[in-house]
C-alpha positions in Angstrom: 3.9 16.8 20.5 4.4 15.1 23.9 4.4 11.3 24.0 2.8 9.8 27.0 1.8 6.2 27.7 -1.8 7.2 28.6 -2.2 9.0 25.3 -0.8 6.0 23.4 -3.3 3.6 25.1 -6.2 6.1 24.4 -5.2 6.4 20.7 -5.1 2.6 20.2 -8.3 2.2 22.0 -10.0 4.8 19.8 -9.0 2.8 16.7 -9.9 -0.5 18.3 -13.4 0.8 19.0 -13.8 1.9 15.4 -12.5 -1.4 14.1 -15.0 -3.3 16.4 -18.0 -1.6 14.7 -19.7 -3.5 11.8 -19.9 -2.3 8.2 -23.4 -1.9 7.0 -24.2 -2.4 3.3 -26.8 -3.5 0.7 -26.5 -6.2 -1.9 -26.9 -5.2 -5.5 -26.5 -8.7 -7.0 -26.0 -12.3 -5.8 -24.3 -15.0 -7.8 -24.3 -18.6 -6.7 -20.9 -20.2 -7.3 -21.9 -23.6 -6.2 -21.0 -25.7 -3.1 -22.3 -23.1 -0.7 -20.2 -20.2 -2.1 -21.6 -16.9 -3.4 -20.3 -13.8 -5.0 -22.0 -10.8 -3.4 -22.0 -7.5 -5.3 -22.5 -4.6 -3.0 -23.2 -0.8 -3.4 -19.9 0.9 -2.5 -21.7 4.2 -2.0 -24.0 2.7 0.6 -21.4 1.3 2.9 -21.8 2.8 6.4 -20.2 2.3 9.8 -23.0 0.5 11.5 -26.6 0.4 10.4 -27.7 3.7 11.9 -24.6 5.8 11.0 -24.2 8.3 8.2 -20.4 7.8 8.2 -19.2 6.3 4.9 -16.6 3.6 5.0 -14.7 1.6 2.4 -14.3 -2.2 2.1 -10.9 -3.5 3.4 -9.1 -5.9 1.1 -7.8 -8.0 3.9 -11.0 -9.6 5.2 -10.4 -13.3 4.8 -12.5 -15.3 7.3 -14.4 -12.1 8.5 -18.0 -12.7 9.5 -20.9 -11.4 7.5 -24.7 -11.9 8.0 -28.0 -10.5 6.9 -29.3 -7.5 8.8 -33.1 -7.3 9.5 -34.1 -4.4 11.7 -35.9 -5.8 14.8 -35.1 -9.4 14.1 -33.0 -11.3 16.6 -31.6 -13.9 14.2 -30.3 -13.3 10.7 -31.8 -15.3 7.8 -28.3 -16.1 6.6 -24.7 -15.9 7.8 -21.4 -16.5 5.9 -17.6 -16.2 6.1 -15.7 -14.0 3.7 -13.4 -15.9 1.4 -12.1 -13.0 -0.8 -12.7 -9.3 -1.4 -12.7 -8.0 -5.0 -12.8 -4.4 -3.9 -12.3 -2.9 -7.4 -15.4 -4.8 -8.6 -17.4 -4.1 -5.4 -17.7 -7.8 -4.7 -17.3 -10.2 -1.8 -16.9 -13.9 -2.3 -18.4 -15.7 0.8 -19.0 -19.2 2.0 -22.5 -19.7 3.4 -22.9 -20.9 6.9 -26.5 -21.2 8.3 -29.9 -20.2 6.9 -31.2 -19.5 3.4 -29.2 -18.0 0.5 -28.5 -14.3 0.3 -30.8 -12.3 -2.1 -30.5 -9.1 -4.1 -31.5 -6.1 -1.9 -30.6 -7.8 1.4 -28.9 -5.5 3.9 -25.9 -7.0 5.6 -23.5 -6.4 8.5 -19.8 -7.2 8.1 -17.5 -7.6 11.1 -13.9 -6.7 10.1 -10.8 -8.1 11.8 -9.7 -6.1 14.9 -6.0 -5.9 14.0 -5.0 -3.6 16.8 -6.6 -5.7 19.5 -3.2 -7.5 20.0 -1.4 -4.2 20.5 -4.0 -3.0 22.9 -3.6 -6.1 25.1 0.2 -5.7 25.0 0.0 -2.1 26.1 -2.1 -3.0 29.1 0.3 -5.8 30.1 3.3 -3.6 30.1 4.7 -1.4 32.9 5.3 1.6 30.6 6.9 4.8 31.7 4.4 7.7 31.8 6.9 9.9 29.9 7.7 8.1 26.6 9.6 11.1 25.4 12.3 10.2 27.9 12.2 6.5 26.8 12.7 7.6 23.2 15.6 9.9 24.2 17.3 7.0 26.2 16.8 4.6 23.3 18.2 7.0 20.8 21.2 7.8 23.0 22.2 4.1 23.3 25.7 3.5 22.0 25.9 1.7 18.6 26.6 -2.0 18.6 30.3 -2.9 18.3 30.1 -4.3 14.7 32.8 -4.7 12.1 32.8 -2.1 9.3 30.0 -2.8 6.8 31.4 -2.7 3.2 29.4 -0.8 0.6 28.7 -2.5 -2.7 30.5 -1.1 -5.8 27.2 -0.3 -7.5 26.1 2.2 -4.8 26.3 5.9 -5.4 28.1 8.2 -2.8 25.0 8.9 -0.7 23.8 5.3 -0.9 27.2 4.1 0.3 27.0 6.5 3.3 23.9 4.6 4.4 26.1 1.7 5.5 27.2 3.7 8.6 23.6 3.5 9.9 23.9 -0.2 10.7 24.1 -0.9 14.4 22.7 2.6 15.4 20.0 2.3 18.0 17.7 4.5 15.9 18.6 5.8 12.4 16.8 7.2 9.4 17.4 6.6 5.7 15.5 9.3 3.9 14.8 8.2 0.3 12.7 10.6 -1.9 11.2 9.0 -5.0 13.6 7.6 -7.6 16.7 7.7 -5.3 17.1 4.0 -4.9 15.9 3.6 -1.3 14.9 0.0 -1.5 18.0 -0.8 -3.6 20.2 0.7 -0.9 18.3 -1.0 1.9 18.7 -4.4 0.0 22.5 -4.0 -0.3 22.7 -2.9 3.4 20.9 -6.1 4.3 23.1 -8.2 2.0 26.3 -6.7 3.6 25.0 -7.4 7.1 24.3 -11.0 6.1 27.9 -11.4 4.8 29.1 -10.1 8.2 27.1 -12.9 9.9 24.2 -10.7 11.1 20.6 -11.7 10.9 18.2 -9.1 9.5 14.5 -8.6 9.9 12.9 -6.3 7.3 9.4 -5.0 8.0 7.0 -3.2 5.7 3.5 -1.8 6.1 1.9 -3.8 3.2 2.4 -7.2 1.7 3.3 -5.8 -1.7 6.1 -3.6 -0.1 7.4 -6.7 1.8 7.4 -8.7 -1.5 9.3 -5.9 -3.3 11.9 -5.7 -0.5 12.3 -9.5 -0.5 13.1 -9.6 -4.2 15.5 -6.7 -3.9 17.4 -8.3 -1.0 17.5 -11.7 -2.9 19.0 -10.0 -5.9 21.6 -8.2 -3.8 22.6 -11.6 -2.4 22.8 -13.2 -5.9 26.2 -15.1 -5.5 25.0 -16.6 -2.1 21.4 -17.2 -3.0 20.0 -20.5 -1.8 16.6 -21.8 -0.5 16.0 -20.7 3.1 18.5 -17.8 3.2 15.8 -15.2 2.6 12.3 -15.9 3.9 9.1 -14.1 3.0 6.8 -15.0 5.9 3.6 -15.0 4.0 2.4 -16.1 0.5 3.6 -13.3 -1.9 1.1 -11.0 -3.6 3.7 -10.5 -6.4 3.6 -14.2 -7.2 4.6 -13.9 -10.8 7.8 -11.9 -9.9 8.7 -14.6 -7.3 8.1 -17.4 -9.8 10.2 -15.9 -12.6 13.0 -14.1 -10.6 13.2 -16.0 -7.4 11.9 -19.6 -7.8 14.1 -20.8 -4.9 12.1 -18.5 -2.7 8.9 -20.4 -3.4 10.4 -23.7 -2.0 10.8 -22.1 1.4 13.1 -24.8 2.7 11.2 -28.1 3.1 7.8 -26.8 2.0 6.2 -28.5 -1.1 6.8 -26.0 -3.9 3.9 -27.2 -5.9 1.4 -26.4 -3.1 3.0 -23.1 -2.5 2.8 -22.2 -6.2 -0.9 -23.0 -6.1 -1.4 -21.2 -2.9 0.5 -18.0 -3.9 -1.5 -17.7 -7.1 -4.8 -18.7 -5.6 -6.6 -15.4 -5.4 -5.5 -14.4 -9.0 -6.5 -17.8 -10.4 -9.8 -17.9 -8.4 -10.8 -14.5 -9.6 -10.1 -15.6 -13.2 -12.2 -18.7 -12.7 -15.1 -16.8 -11.2 -15.0 -14.4 -14.1 -15.1 -17.2 -16.6 -17.9 -19.0 -14.7 -20.2 -15.9 -14.6 -20.2 -15.8 -18.4 -19.9 -19.5 -19.2 -22.8 -21.6 -20.6 -24.6 -24.0 -18.2 -22.8 -27.0 -19.7 -19.4 -25.5 -18.7 -20.2 -24.6 -15.1 -19.9 -28.1 -13.5 -16.3 -28.3 -14.8 -15.4 -24.8 -13.6 -17.1 -25.6 -10.2 -14.9 -28.7 -9.9 -11.7 -26.6 -10.7 -12.7 -24.0 -8.0 -13.3 -26.7 -5.4 -10.0 -28.4 -6.1 -8.1 -25.1 -6.0 -9.8 -24.2 -2.7 -8.7 -27.6 -1.1 -5.1 -27.2 -2.3 -4.9 -23.6 -1.1 -6.1 -24.5 2.4 -3.8 -27.5 2.6 -0.8 -25.3 1.6 -1.6 -22.6 4.1 -1.9 -25.1 7.0 1.4 -26.8 5.9 3.2 -23.5 5.8 1.9 -22.3 9.2 3.3 -25.5 10.9 6.8 -24.8 9.4 6.9 -21.1 9.7 8.5 -20.9 13.2 11.3 -23.2 12.2 11.9 -21.4 8.9 12.1 -18.0 10.7 14.6 -19.4 13.2 17.0 -20.5 10.4 16.7 -17.7 7.8 19.3 -15.0 7.7 16.9 -12.5 6.3 13.2 -12.5 7.2 10.7 -10.1 5.4 7.3 -9.6 7.0 4.6 -7.0 7.5 4.6 -4.7 10.5 1.3 -6.1 11.8 2.5 -9.7 11.5 5.6 -9.0 13.5 3.5 -7.3 16.2 1.7 -10.6 16.7 4.9 -12.8 16.6 7.5 -10.6 18.2 10.3 -11.7 15.8 12.2 -8.4 16.1 13.6 -9.4 19.5 15.7 -12.2 18.1 17.5 -10.4 15.2 20.7 -8.3 15.0 19.2 -5.5 12.9 15.7 -4.3 12.0 15.0 -2.5 8.8 11.7 -0.8 8.1 10.9 0.0 4.5 8.2 2.5 3.5 8.4 3.8 7.0 6.4 6.9 6.0 3.3 4.7 6.4 4.4 3.4 9.8 2.6 5.2 12.6 4.3 6.5 15.8 2.3 3.9 17.7 3.7 1.0 15.6 7.2 2.4 15.8 7.1 2.9 19.6 6.0 -0.7 20.0 9.1 -1.8 18.0 11.4 0.5 20.1 10.0 -0.1 23.5 9.7 -3.9 23.3 13.3 -4.5 22.3 16.8 -2.9 22.0 17.5 -4.2 18.5 19.1 -1.5 16.3 16.4 -0.1 13.9 16.7 1.8 10.7 13.5 3.6 9.4 13.7 4.0 5.6 11.2 6.1 3.7 10.1 9.6 2.8 7.8 11.6 5.1 6.9 13.8 2.1 4.9 10.9 0.7 1.7 9.2 1.9 1.4 8.7 5.7 -0.2 6.0 7.8 -3.9 5.2 7.3 -5.9 5.5 10.5 -9.7 5.7 10.8 -9.7 7.3 14.2 -7.1 9.8 13.0 -9.0 10.7 9.8 -6.0 9.7 7.6 -6.7 8.0 4.3 -10.4 8.9 4.3 -12.1 10.3 1.2 -14.7 12.3 3.1 -13.7 14.9 5.8 -14.0 13.8 9.4 -13.2 15.3 12.8 -10.2 13.4 13.9 -9.4 12.7 17.5 -6.3 14.7 18.4 -4.7 11.9 20.4 -5.3 9.5 17.5 -3.9 12.0 15.0 -0.7 12.2 17.0 -0.2 8.5 17.6 -1.9 6.8 14.6 -2.0 9.4 11.9 1.5 10.7 12.3 4.4 8.8 10.6 7.4 7.9 12.7 9.5 9.7 10.1 7.5 12.9 10.7 8.2 12.7 14.4 11.9 12.0 14.0 12.2 14.8 11.4 11.0 17.2 14.1 13.3 15.8 16.7 16.5 14.9 14.9 18.7 17.4 16.6 17.2 16.8 20.1 17.5 13.1 19.8 20.8 13.1 17.9 19.4 10.6 15.5 21.7 10.0 12.5 20.0 10.5 9.1 21.3 10.0 5.5 19.4 11.7 2.7 19.5 10.2 -0.7 19.3 13.2 -3.0 20.3 11.8 -6.4 17.3 10.5 -8.3 17.4 8.7 -11.7 13.7 8.3 -12.4 12.2 11.7 -13.3 13.4 13.9 -16.2 15.2 17.1 -15.0 12.3 19.5 -15.6 9.9 17.4 -13.5 12.5 16.7 -10.9 13.2 20.5 -10.4 9.5 21.3 -9.7 9.2 18.3 -7.3 12.4 19.2 -5.6 11.4 22.9 -5.2 7.9 22.2 -3.9 8.6 19.2 -1.6 12.4 18.9 -0.9 13.7 22.5 -0.5 15.7 22.1 -3.7 17.8 19.1 -2.3 16.7 16.6 -4.9 18.7 16.6 -8.2 18.3 14.7 -11.4 21.2 12.4 -12.0 20.6 11.6 -15.7 20.1 13.7 -18.8 16.6 14.0 -20.2 15.4 10.7 -21.5 15.1 10.8 -25.3 11.9 10.1 -27.1 9.1 11.8 -25.3 5.8 10.2 -26.1 3.8 11.6 -29.1 1.8 14.8 -28.4 3.7 15.5 -25.1 5.9 18.6 -25.7 7.6 18.6 -22.3 8.2 16.9 -19.0 5.1 18.5 -17.4 1.9 19.0 -19.3 -1.8 19.9 -18.7 -4.7 18.2 -20.4 -7.7 20.6 -20.3 -10.6 18.2 -20.1 -13.0 21.1 -20.8 -11.2 21.8 -24.1 -9.4 18.6 -25.2 -7.1 18.8 -28.2 -8.5 17.6 -31.6 -6.0 14.8 -31.9 -7.3 13.2 -28.7 -9.4 10.1 -29.6 -12.8 9.4 -27.9 -12.7 7.3 -24.8 -14.8 4.2 -24.3 -17.9 4.4 -22.2 -16.8 4.5 -18.5 -20.2 4.0 -17.0 -21.7 5.8 -14.0 -19.5 6.7 -11.1 -20.3 5.1 -7.7 -20.1 8.5 -5.9 -20.8 11.5 -8.1 -19.6 14.0 -5.5 -16.1 12.4 -5.6 -15.8 11.9 -9.4 -15.6 14.0 -12.6 -16.4 11.7 -15.5 -15.3 14.3 -18.1 -11.7 14.5 -16.8 -11.7 10.7 -16.4 -12.7 10.3 -20.1 -9.9 12.6 -21.2 -7.3 10.9 -19.0 -8.3 7.5 -20.3 -8.2 8.7 -23.9 -4.7 10.0 -23.5 -3.5 6.8 -21.7 -4.9 4.6 -24.5 -3.2 6.8 -27.2 0.2 6.5 -25.3 -0.2 2.8 -24.8 -0.7 2.2 -28.5 2.7 3.8 -29.2 4.3 1.5 -26.6 4.6 3.8 -23.6 3.7 2.6 -20.2 1.3 4.8 -18.2 0.3 5.2 -14.5 -3.2 6.7 -14.1 -3.8 8.1 -10.6 -6.7 9.8 -8.8 -7.2 10.7 -5.1 -10.7 9.1 -4.8 -11.8 5.6 -5.3 -14.9 6.6 -7.3 -12.7 8.4 -9.9 -10.1 5.6 -9.9 -12.8 3.1 -10.7 -13.8 5.1 -13.8 -10.1 5.2 -14.9 -9.7 1.4 -14.4 -12.8 0.7 -16.5 -11.3 2.6 -19.4 -8.0 0.8 -19.5 -8.8 -2.7 -18.1 -8.4 -4.3 -21.6 -4.8 -2.9 -22.1 -3.0 -5.2 -19.7 -0.1 -4.1 -17.5 1.2 -1.3 -19.8 -1.4 1.0 -18.2 -2.1 0.8 -14.5 -4.9 2.8 -12.9 -6.0 3.3 -9.3 -5.9 5.6 -6.3 -2.6 7.3 -5.4 -2.4 5.1 -2.3 -2.5 1.9 -4.4 0.0 3.1 -6.9 2.7 4.3 -4.5 5.9 2.5 -5.4 5.1 2.1 -9.0 6.5 4.0 -12.0 5.9 4.3 -15.8 7.0 6.4 -18.8 4.1 8.8 -18.2 2.2 9.6 -15.0 -1.3 11.1 -15.5 -2.9 12.6 -12.4 -6.6 13.6 -12.3 -6.9 15.6 -9.0 -10.7 15.4 -9.4 -13.1 18.3 -8.6 -14.9 17.3 -5.4 -17.7 19.3 -3.8 -15.5 20.5 -1.0 -12.2 22.5 -1.2 -10.0 19.4 -0.8 -6.9 20.4 -2.9 -5.7 23.3 -0.8 -7.0 22.3 2.6 -6.4 18.5 3.0 -3.2 17.3 4.8 -3.1 14.5 2.3 -3.3 16.6 -0.9 0.4 17.7 -1.3 1.6 14.2 -0.4 -0.7 12.7 -3.0 0.5 15.2 -5.6 4.1 14.4 -4.8 3.5 10.6 -5.2 1.6 11.0 -8.4 4.1 13.3 -10.1 7.1 11.2 -9.1 5.6 8.1 -10.7 6.5 9.4 -14.2 9.9 8.8 -15.8 9.5 10.9 -18.9 6.4 13.1 -18.4 3.8 14.1 -15.9 0.3 15.2 -17.0 -2.3 17.0 -14.9 -5.7 16.3 -16.3 -8.9 18.3 -15.4 -10.7 21.5 -16.3 -8.2 24.3 -16.7 -10.6 26.8 -15.1 -10.6 24.7 -11.9 -6.9 23.8 -11.9 -5.9 27.4 -12.0 -7.7 28.1 -8.7 -5.5 25.7 -6.8 -2.5 27.2 -4.9 -1.1 23.7 -4.5 -1.0 23.0 -8.3 0.4 26.4 -9.2 4.1 25.5 -9.4 3.3 22.6 -11.7 1.0 24.8 -13.9 3.7 27.5 -14.2 6.2 24.9 -15.6 3.7 23.0 -17.7 2.6 23.2 -21.4 -1.1 22.9 -22.2 -1.8 20.1 -24.7 
């Protein structure tokens, strides 16, 4: 693929135009939370891109302060308008604060205006005097001589390939290829710690807040002897608040910030969700007290956010390690003032975002990730969508292609140095062999012997649960309700997967339940919500980076030939399989599973339950 500045601008503009369009939906239920705040339950299957479009969209989780108002065809003014406070996407709910007009009502149509996150990048592109041929820019950048740094010492706990990654520091562009279970984030954390001990400042970027949280905690652990407030900075309130509170309390103080306010702010969404849930089922006599708690929590949260925003620039300037999201750095430009940039989970970083990083500064950059796992999500490129769409070719190149995919194609031409971590210690050897053969050309090896104590009823590392003929020992699953989108869900296989997960949880084994589509993932979640964190269920995208004793994957039987034709399908299968430490279970009707070419290597090695 040729990289030109004109195509880059066109790709970003295509995504910006899509982001600028409103989301049209219909309210299924309205709950008054008091003080002008409402919980709006919407119909997920009726969300559309614009009121006259047939194109389905999904609700974004990051919509705080987005605008929403009633839609009435032919009317110039809406009857009500509001601001989004929080999105509870799993429950199909929006928490909003009412602005003008009457209260929302069940059955109202609405328009939601999402944030246009790429607008900043679009403006930056137009302000630059970019070379028309960006391939030449990339070649020149890759050929730049490494920074004259002292030798970076490897930590004693690192394995041979992990220790080799230390030579990547200071390279203009370098790649740390870390397949699942090989300790990529652990290696990256020790590389950052070694750089700090050499007096170098490090900026770590990640595509999501959770990934940035995970990397922050890993780096903080690697710096354990030197840990102190302000040494490592997470530039936003952490999503993994409980992990920060228990393992890294000094991180919550953030230098001079009031730790009490930050504790309240960091746990705000979780606490508010719990309060709203209690309020919806509480008797009338209890509601004034809960309303008061909600109002107080809201005030403290907003005060903490404002206090932190004022201090952020000073904190970033003094921290040795700063961990942020890719999008946040695009707005702030922090990467220009650091000695080394590390990008974790770079498989989800688009060519566009990576080129912005490389063109706008000369800071040495290491991209760490695995291009055999999930790629960047782009609406214009058709990546991450549940329903097929005709992607724009220019957007597919720039926004739907991972920087790791691009560098993998051009390693020799660009002479980019890459270290492959090939020893994994998560999956049992049988599962590792299949994953290695299908996705990594046999390079991936199991470091440890098979883990003892396979969960009851699982005879091997790879199993198949035939939902059409479930075994007699499988208990009945609880009622999962009706799927939100029948074409993208198979309730029978969801019930079988939930029943097995519950059985395994009762014997003390942790489980990850994954599905490719949100409609199927919602059914899985309903069946295990009462089990706590021992069972986690969701789409493959949301579960990437997690692991458990057993991974159960329901590939789902959609009404189109998705499994063997989608670009995402093999990546999703790879992510789902590699979540399991002791066993991987494919769950669906055997008749349908055997028709899939993609699933065949797993079926050959599997035992049927």
